[in-house]
VEXDREN-2710 file (C-alpha; in Angstrom, 1 decimal):
% VEXDREN-2710
k/r/px/py/pz
1/MET/-44.0/50.1/53.3
2/SER/-43.5/47.0/51.1
3/GLY/-42.4/47.2/47.5
4/ARG/-41.9/43.5/47.1
5/GLY/-41.0/42.6/43.5
6/LYS/-41.1/46.2/42.3
7/LYS/-38.4/47.7/40.1
8/ILE/-37.4/51.4/40.6
9/PRO/-34.6/52.7/38.4
10/VAL/-33.4/56.3/38.7
11/ILE/-31.9/57.7/35.6
12/GLY/-29.0/60.1/35.9
13/GLY/-28.7/59.8/39.6
14/GLY/-25.2/60.1/41.1
15/SER/-25.8/63.5/42.8
16/ALA/-28.2/65.8/44.5
17/GLY/-31.4/64.6/42.7
18/GLY/-30.6/61.0/41.9
19/PHE/-29.1/59.4/45.0
20/PRO/-31.7/60.9/47.5
21/SER/-34.5/59.6/45.2
22/ALA/-33.1/56.1/45.3
23/HIS/-32.2/56.3/49.0
24/THR/-35.7/57.5/49.9
25/ALA/-37.4/55.0/47.7
26/LYS/-35.4/52.2/49.4
27/ARG/-36.4/53.5/52.8
28/PHE/-40.1/53.7/52.0
29/TYR/-40.3/50.6/49.8
30/ARG/-37.7/48.3/51.5
31/ASP/-38.4/45.2/49.4
32/ALA/-38.2/47.0/46.0
33/LYS/-35.2/46.6/43.7
34/VAL/-33.8/50.2/43.5
35/SER/-31.1/51.1/41.0
36/ILE/-29.3/54.1/39.7
37/ILE/-28.4/54.3/36.0
38/GLU/-25.5/56.8/35.7
39/LYS/-23.9/57.7/32.4
40/GLU/-20.6/58.7/34.1
41/GLU/-18.1/56.2/35.4
42/LYS/-17.0/58.8/37.9
43/THR/-19.5/61.4/39.2
44/LEU/-18.3/64.8/40.5
45/VAL/-20.0/66.7/43.3
46/PRO/-21.3/69.6/41.2
47/CYS/-21.0/72.3/43.9
48/GLY/-17.4/71.2/44.5
49/ILE/-16.2/71.7/41.0
50/PRO/-14.8/75.3/41.5
51/TYR/-12.8/74.0/44.4
52/ILE/-10.9/71.5/42.2
53/PHE/-9.1/74.6/40.8
54/GLY/-7.8/75.8/44.1
55/THR/-8.6/74.2/47.4
56/LEU/-8.6/70.5/46.5
57/SER/-5.3/68.9/45.6
58/SER/-6.9/66.7/42.8
59/ILE/-10.1/66.2/40.8
60/ASP/-10.6/62.8/42.6
61/GLU/-11.1/64.6/45.9
62/ASP/-14.4/65.9/44.4
63/LEU/-15.9/62.5/43.5
64/PHE/-19.4/61.6/44.8
65/LYS/-18.5/58.5/46.9
66/VAL/-21.3/56.4/48.3
67/ASP/-21.4/52.8/49.4
68/TYR/-24.5/52.0/47.3
69/GLU/-24.5/48.3/48.5
70/LYS/-24.8/49.5/52.1
71/TYR/-28.0/51.2/51.2
72/GLY/-29.3/48.3/49.1
73/ILE/-29.0/50.3/45.9
74/GLU/-27.6/48.9/42.6
75/LEU/-25.3/51.3/40.7
76/MET/-25.1/50.9/36.9
77/ALA/-22.3/53.3/36.1
78/GLY/-21.2/54.1/32.6
79/GLU/-24.7/53.3/31.2
80/LYS/-26.4/56.2/29.3
81/VAL/-30.1/55.7/28.8
82/ASP/-31.1/56.7/25.3
83/GLU/-34.8/55.6/25.2
84/ILE/-37.7/55.2/27.5
85/LYS/-40.2/52.6/26.2
86/ARG/-43.3/53.7/28.1
87/GLY/-45.5/51.1/26.5
88/GLU/-43.2/48.2/27.6
89/LYS/-42.2/50.0/30.8
90/LYS/-38.5/49.6/29.9
91/VAL/-35.5/51.8/29.4
92/ARG/-32.8/51.1/26.9
93/THR/-29.2/52.1/27.2
94/GLU/-26.9/53.1/24.4
95/LYS/-25.2/49.7/24.9
96/GLY/-28.5/48.0/24.0
97/ARG/-29.3/46.9/27.6
98/GLU/-33.0/46.9/28.5
99/ILE/-34.1/47.5/32.1
100/GLY/-37.7/47.1/33.2
101/TYR/-39.5/49.4/35.7
102/ASP/-42.6/49.7/37.7
103/LYS/-41.8/53.3/38.7
104/LEU/-39.1/55.4/37.1
105/VAL/-37.4/58.6/38.3
106/LEU/-35.8/61.1/35.9
107/ALA/-32.9/63.0/37.4
108/THR/-31.2/64.0/34.2
109/GLY/-30.1/67.5/35.4
110/SER/-28.9/70.3/33.3
111/ARG/-25.9/71.1/31.1
112/SER/-23.8/74.3/30.6
113/ILE/-24.7/76.9/28.1
114/MET/-22.2/78.2/25.5
115/PRO/-23.3/81.7/24.5
116/PRO/-22.9/82.9/20.9
117/ILE/-19.6/84.7/21.2
118/GLU/-17.5/85.2/18.1
119/ASN/-14.4/82.9/17.9
120/SER/-15.5/80.9/21.0
121/ASP/-14.2/77.8/19.2
122/LEU/-10.6/78.9/19.7
123/GLU/-8.3/76.6/21.8
124/ASN/-8.3/77.3/25.5
125/VAL/-11.8/78.6/25.6
126/PHE/-13.6/76.4/28.1
127/ILE/-17.0/75.9/29.7
128/ILE/-17.6/74.2/33.1
129/GLU/-19.5/70.9/32.8
130/LYS/-20.5/68.4/35.5
131/ASP/-18.3/65.8/33.9
132/TYR/-15.1/64.2/35.2
133/GLU/-13.2/63.9/31.9
134/HIS/-14.2/67.3/30.7
135/THR/-13.2/69.0/34.0
136/LYS/-9.9/67.1/33.9
137/ARG/-9.3/68.6/30.4
138/VAL/-10.0/72.1/31.7
139/LEU/-7.7/71.6/34.7
140/ASP/-4.9/70.3/32.4
141/GLY/-5.5/73.1/29.9
142/LEU/-4.9/75.8/32.5
143/ARG/-1.4/74.5/33.4
144/GLY/1.2/77.0/32.4
145/LYS/-1.3/79.8/31.8
146/LYS/-1.2/83.1/33.6
147/LYS/-4.1/85.3/32.6
148/ILE/-7.6/83.9/32.8
149/VAL/-10.9/85.7/31.9
150/LEU/-14.0/84.3/33.5
151/VAL/-17.3/85.1/31.6
152/GLY/-20.1/85.3/34.1
153/GLY/-20.3/86.6/37.7
154/GLY/-22.7/84.1/39.1
155/PHE/-21.9/81.6/41.8
156/VAL/-19.5/79.5/39.7
157/GLY/-17.7/82.5/38.2
158/VAL/-17.2/84.1/41.7
159/GLU/-16.1/80.9/43.3
160/LEU/-13.7/80.1/40.4
161/GLY/-12.3/83.6/40.7
162/ASP/-11.5/83.0/44.3
163/GLU/-10.0/79.5/43.7
164/LEU/-7.9/80.5/40.8
165/ARG/-6.4/83.3/42.8
166/LYS/-5.3/80.8/45.4
167/ARG/-3.0/79.4/42.7
168/GLU/-1.9/82.9/41.7
169/TYR/-3.5/83.2/38.3
170/ASP/-4.3/86.7/37.1
171/VAL/-8.1/86.6/37.0
172/THR/-10.7/89.0/35.5
173/VAL/-14.4/88.4/35.8
174/VAL/-16.6/89.9/33.1
175/GLU/-20.3/90.2/34.0
176/VAL/-23.0/91.7/31.8
177/LEU/-25.2/92.8/34.7
178/PRO/-24.2/95.8/36.9
179/HIS/-23.1/93.5/39.7
180/CYS/-21.8/90.0/40.3
181/LEU/-24.5/87.7/41.9
182/GLN/-27.1/90.3/41.0
183/LEU/-29.7/87.6/40.2
184/VAL/-29.4/86.4/43.8
185/PHE/-28.7/89.4/46.2
186/ASP/-29.7/93.0/46.6
187/ASP/-27.2/95.5/45.4
188/GLU/-25.6/96.2/48.8
189/PHE/-24.8/92.6/49.3
190/CYS/-23.5/92.3/45.7
191/GLU/-21.1/95.2/46.5
192/LEU/-19.8/93.3/49.6
193/VAL/-19.1/90.3/47.4
194/GLU/-17.3/92.5/44.8
195/ASN/-15.3/94.3/47.5
196/LYS/-14.1/90.9/48.8
197/LEU/-13.2/89.7/45.3
198/ARG/-11.1/92.9/44.7
199/GLU/-9.5/92.5/48.1
200/ILE/-8.1/89.1/47.0
201/GLY/-7.0/90.4/43.6
202/VAL/-9.8/89.5/41.3
203/LYS/-10.4/92.2/38.7
204/LEU/-14.0/93.0/37.7
205/GLN/-15.6/94.2/34.5
206/THR/-19.3/94.6/35.4
207/GLY/-22.0/95.9/33.1
208/ARG/-19.9/94.6/30.2
209/LYS/-20.2/91.6/27.8
210/ILE/-17.6/90.0/25.6
211/GLU/-18.2/90.6/21.9
212/ARG/-15.4/88.3/20.6
213/MET/-12.5/86.1/21.5
214/LEU/-9.2/87.3/20.0
215/GLY/-6.5/85.1/18.5
216/LYS/-5.9/82.8/15.5
217/LYS/-5.6/79.2/16.8
218/LYS/-5.5/79.7/20.5
219/VAL/-7.3/82.4/22.4
220/GLU/-5.0/85.4/23.1
221/GLY/-7.5/87.9/24.5
222/VAL/-11.1/89.2/24.6
223/GLU/-12.8/92.3/23.3
224/LEU/-15.6/93.8/25.3
225/ASP/-18.7/95.6/24.0
226/ASP/-17.1/99.0/24.8
227/GLY/-14.1/98.2/22.7
228/THR/-11.8/97.3/25.6
229/LYS/-9.3/94.6/24.8
230/MET/-7.8/92.3/27.5
231/ASP/-5.1/89.7/27.2
232/ALA/-6.0/86.2/28.1
233/ASP/-4.2/82.8/28.0
234/ALA/-7.5/81.1/28.7
235/VAL/-11.2/81.9/29.0
236/ILE/-13.7/80.0/31.1
237/ILE/-17.4/80.6/30.4
238/THR/-19.9/80.2/33.3
239/VAL/-23.1/81.9/32.1
240/GLY/-25.7/79.3/33.2
241/THR/-27.2/76.0/32.4
242/LYS/-30.0/74.5/30.3
243/LYS/-32.4/71.8/31.5
244/ASN/-31.7/68.4/30.1
245/VAL/-35.1/67.3/29.0
246/GLU/-34.5/65.6/25.7
247/LEU/-35.1/62.1/27.0
248/ALA/-38.4/63.1/28.5
249/LYS/-39.4/64.8/25.3
250/GLU/-38.6/61.8/23.2
251/ALA/-40.7/59.6/25.6
252/GLY/-43.7/61.9/24.9
253/LEU/-43.9/63.4/28.4
254/LYS/-45.2/66.9/28.8
255/VAL/-42.3/69.3/28.8
256/ASP/-42.2/73.1/29.1
257/ASP/-39.2/74.3/27.0
258/THR/-38.4/77.0/29.6
259/PHE/-39.2/75.4/32.9
260/GLY/-38.7/71.7/32.3
261/VAL/-40.5/68.4/32.6
262/LYS/-44.0/69.0/33.9
263/VAL/-44.7/67.5/37.3
264/ASP/-47.5/67.8/39.9
265/GLU/-47.1/68.5/43.6
266/TYR/-46.0/64.8/44.1
267/GLN/-43.3/65.1/41.4
268/ARG/-45.3/62.9/39.0
269/THR/-44.9/63.6/35.3
270/SER/-47.7/63.3/32.8
271/ASP/-47.1/59.5/33.1
272/GLU/-48.1/58.5/36.6
273/ASP/-45.4/55.8/36.7
274/ILE/-42.6/58.3/35.9
275/PHE/-41.4/61.0/38.3
276/ALA/-38.9/63.9/37.7
277/VAL/-36.7/65.7/40.1
278/GLY/-33.8/68.2/40.1
279/ASP/-32.8/70.6/37.4
280/CYS/-34.7/68.8/34.7
281/ALA/-38.1/69.2/36.5
282/TYR/-40.6/72.0/36.5
283/LYS/-40.7/74.2/39.6
284/PHE/-42.9/76.9/41.1
285/SER/-42.3/79.6/43.6
286/PHE/-43.4/79.1/47.3
287/PHE/-44.4/82.7/47.4
288/THR/-46.2/83.4/44.1
289/LYS/-46.9/79.9/42.8
290/LYS/-45.5/81.1/39.4
291/PRO/-43.1/79.0/37.4
292/SER/-39.5/79.2/38.8
293/SER/-36.2/78.9/36.9
294/VAL/-34.2/78.2/40.1
295/MET/-31.8/75.3/39.8
296/LEU/-30.2/74.4/43.1
297/ALA/-28.9/71.2/44.7
298/SER/-31.0/72.0/47.8
299/VAL/-34.2/72.0/45.7
300/ALA/-33.1/68.9/43.8
301/SER/-32.6/67.0/47.1
302/MET/-36.0/68.2/48.4
303/GLU/-37.8/67.0/45.3
304/ALA/-35.9/63.7/45.4
305/ARG/-37.1/63.0/49.0
306/ILE/-40.7/63.8/47.8
307/ALA/-40.6/61.6/44.7
308/GLY/-38.9/58.7/46.4
309/ALA/-41.6/58.6/49.1
310/ASN/-44.5/59.0/46.7
311/LEU/-43.8/56.3/44.1
312/PHE/-46.6/54.0/45.1
313/LYS/-48.6/56.1/47.5
314/PRO/-48.5/60.0/47.7
315/VAL/-47.4/61.0/51.2
316/ARG/-45.4/64.2/50.6
317/LYS/-46.2/67.4/48.7
318/ASN/-43.9/70.0/47.1
319/ILE/-44.8/73.4/48.6
320/GLY/-42.6/75.3/46.1
321/VAL/-39.1/76.8/45.8
322/ILE/-38.0/79.1/48.6
323/GLY/-34.6/79.6/47.1
324/THR/-31.8/79.2/49.6
325/CYS/-28.2/79.3/48.8
326/SER/-24.8/80.4/50.1
327/THR/-21.3/80.9/49.0
328/ALA/-17.9/82.0/50.5
329/ILE/-14.9/84.0/49.4
330/ARG/-12.1/83.0/51.7
331/ASP/-13.3/83.5/55.2
332/THR/-16.4/85.6/54.3
333/ALA/-19.7/83.9/53.6
334/PHE/-22.8/85.2/51.9
335/GLY/-26.3/83.6/52.2
336/VAL/-29.8/84.2/51.0
337/ALA/-33.1/82.6/51.7
338/GLY/-36.4/83.5/50.1
339/LEU/-37.1/86.9/48.4
340/THR/-34.8/89.8/48.1
341/GLU/-36.2/93.4/48.1
342/LYS/-35.8/93.5/44.4
343/ALA/-37.8/90.3/43.9
344/ALA/-40.5/91.4/46.4
345/LYS/-40.9/94.7/44.5
346/GLU/-41.2/93.0/41.2
347/GLU/-44.0/90.8/42.6
348/GLY/-45.8/93.8/44.1
349/ILE/-45.4/92.4/47.6
350/ARG/-45.5/95.1/50.4
351/TYR/-42.8/94.4/53.0
352/ILE/-40.9/95.6/56.0
353/VAL/-37.1/95.4/56.4
354/GLY/-35.3/94.6/59.6
355/ASN/-31.5/95.0/59.9
356/ALA/-28.9/93.8/62.4
357/THR/-25.1/93.5/62.6
358/ILE/-24.2/91.2/65.5
359/PRO/-21.0/89.4/66.6
360/ASP/-21.0/85.7/66.0
361/LYS/-19.5/85.1/69.4
362/HIS/-19.9/86.7/72.8
363/PRO/-18.4/88.7/74.4
364/PRO/-17.0/90.3/71.2
365/ALA/-13.5/89.9/72.6
366/MET/-13.7/86.1/72.0
367/PRO/-10.9/84.9/69.6
368/GLY/-12.0/84.8/65.9
369/MET/-15.1/86.9/66.4
370/THR/-16.7/88.1/63.2
371/ARG/-19.7/90.4/62.8
372/ILE/-22.7/89.0/60.9
373/LYS/-24.7/91.5/58.8
374/MET/-28.3/90.4/58.4
375/LYS/-31.2/91.8/56.4
376/PHE/-34.7/90.4/57.1
377/LEU/-37.8/90.9/55.0
378/PHE/-41.3/90.5/56.4
379/GLU/-44.6/90.7/54.5
380/GLU/-46.3/93.9/55.7
381/GLU/-49.9/92.9/56.3
382/GLU/-49.5/89.5/58.0
383/GLY/-45.9/90.0/59.2
384/GLU/-44.7/86.6/57.8
385/ILE/-41.1/86.3/57.0
386/ILE/-40.4/86.2/53.3
387/GLY/-36.6/86.5/53.0
388/ALA/-33.2/87.2/54.4
389/GLN/-29.7/88.0/53.3
390/LEU/-26.6/87.6/55.4
391/CYS/-22.8/88.2/55.3
392/GLY/-20.1/87.2/57.7
393/SER/-18.5/84.1/59.0
394/HIS/-19.3/80.6/57.7
395/ILE/-22.2/80.2/60.1
396/VAL/-24.1/82.3/57.6
397/GLY/-24.9/79.1/55.6
398/GLU/-26.7/77.5/58.5
399/LEU/-28.4/80.8/59.5
400/ALA/-29.9/80.9/55.9
401/ASN/-31.1/77.3/56.4
402/MET/-32.8/78.4/59.7
403/VAL/-34.5/81.2/57.9
404/THR/-35.8/78.8/55.2
405/LEU/-37.4/76.6/57.9
406/ALA/-39.0/79.7/59.4
407/ILE/-40.3/80.8/55.9
408/GLU/-41.7/77.3/55.3
409/ASN/-43.6/77.4/58.5
410/ARG/-44.8/81.0/57.9
411/MET/-43.4/82.4/61.1
412/THR/-44.2/86.0/61.8
413/ILE/-42.1/88.9/63.1
414/ASP/-43.2/88.3/66.7
415/GLU/-42.6/84.6/66.6
416/VAL/-39.1/85.1/65.2
417/ALA/-38.4/87.9/67.7
418/THR/-39.3/85.7/70.7
419/PHE/-37.9/82.3/69.8
420/PRO/-35.5/81.0/72.5
421/ALA/-32.1/80.8/70.7
422/ALA/-29.7/78.6/72.6
423/THR/-26.3/80.2/72.6
424/HIS/-22.7/79.6/73.7
425/PRO/-19.8/82.2/73.9
426/CYS/-17.5/80.2/71.6
427/ILE/-20.0/79.5/68.8
428/THR/-23.0/81.9/68.7
429/ALA/-24.2/85.4/69.1
430/PRO/-25.3/86.5/72.6
431/PRO/-28.8/85.4/73.6
432/ALA/-29.8/89.1/74.3
433/PHE/-28.7/90.1/70.8
434/TYR/-29.2/87.0/68.5
435/HIS/-29.1/87.8/64.8
436/LEU/-32.6/86.6/63.8
437/THR/-34.3/88.1/66.9
438/GLN/-32.6/91.5/66.6
439/ALA/-33.3/91.9/62.9
440/ALA/-37.0/90.9/63.6
441/GLU/-37.2/93.4/66.4
442/ASP/-35.8/96.1/64.1
443/ALA/-38.5/95.3/61.6
444/ARG/-41.2/95.3/64.3
445/MET/-40.4/98.9/65.2
446/LYS/-41.2/99.9/61.6
447/ILE/-44.8/98.6/61.6
448/LYS/-47.1/101.6/61.3
END
């Protein structure tokens, strides 16, 4: 499609939402002038931030590096947009530069939350931000420290715990819920995560919250709500993020304070010339159509590929958030796609569960074989797949992606059970006992 003479800036776009928006826009509207206005001079890969603290040798190894010129995209780095002039169809940066637009994409993301904990302003109390200079200060601040308390047992807290142990820090995770990753997995998978964390030396305090930081100038410890006191040379807080919607609000766009910038199924905001994607944008569940608070890079990229294609002519629709994610602790991976049992029960969805534990190579004597544990959920009446959870080797991440595609296409128990899985002894489960088909067959036997 032609976009001759059209200007398409993307605000806040050096990562999962912004670059795919610009890239897709350039593919669909080849003659348009596509640009990314990024406030950071150096942009980190957000999902890679925990690995700066263990696996990666330097923070610069986690930089988002793209040859923008190769894709015909102009990058304006170090330019923070502080105003959208909708009447003039211009954006203004804090340096006073004005940039015109025909269509505009907001990918302003989210920022970390600092909970109201007493004395959280002490030195060596940190939060994790998607910011190069901030992350560098945290990394530098941990040098010479020994005991670190992580507040929050979500993905970032769990991954940081693993990474910090690789550098032999004494690590304790404090999580207010009964289990780490309880917002993502059912309890039995949470317990597998916790067992793995304990195995590598991470201490856990679950069902507890921090009442206050202890110390005078620098943090020296924390006190929990049950009165327990723990020494700490540093505290890192990872309790979640808040949508960055201030720019949209100031521009007069419709914004839901909880769920973000209002968009339609084409990612258009209340102004048809402005689109929003990623953490800042409103989302809804694929299953219930209710508002969703999920904020994932996978969802941001999906929305970006929808918005970038739809700028001048709607061709793609957002079908809603399925919710697919994965993580790994050393050599053990955990993945989830769609609804958990807990989520299905909360929504009143009747379901059937299928289970399977299958080697990831065949025969099982193959070197490096690991068993994959899989839990499949199917809607009871129609038999459509609605979710899965997995644990095992790193192929779990791709199996979760396969399940997502099956959910999106509303595959049923019998369709999953009979799909022809191509296999090879070195890299997959046996064809007679493939993970997805066996879990589906197990569910099939439970239909009344």
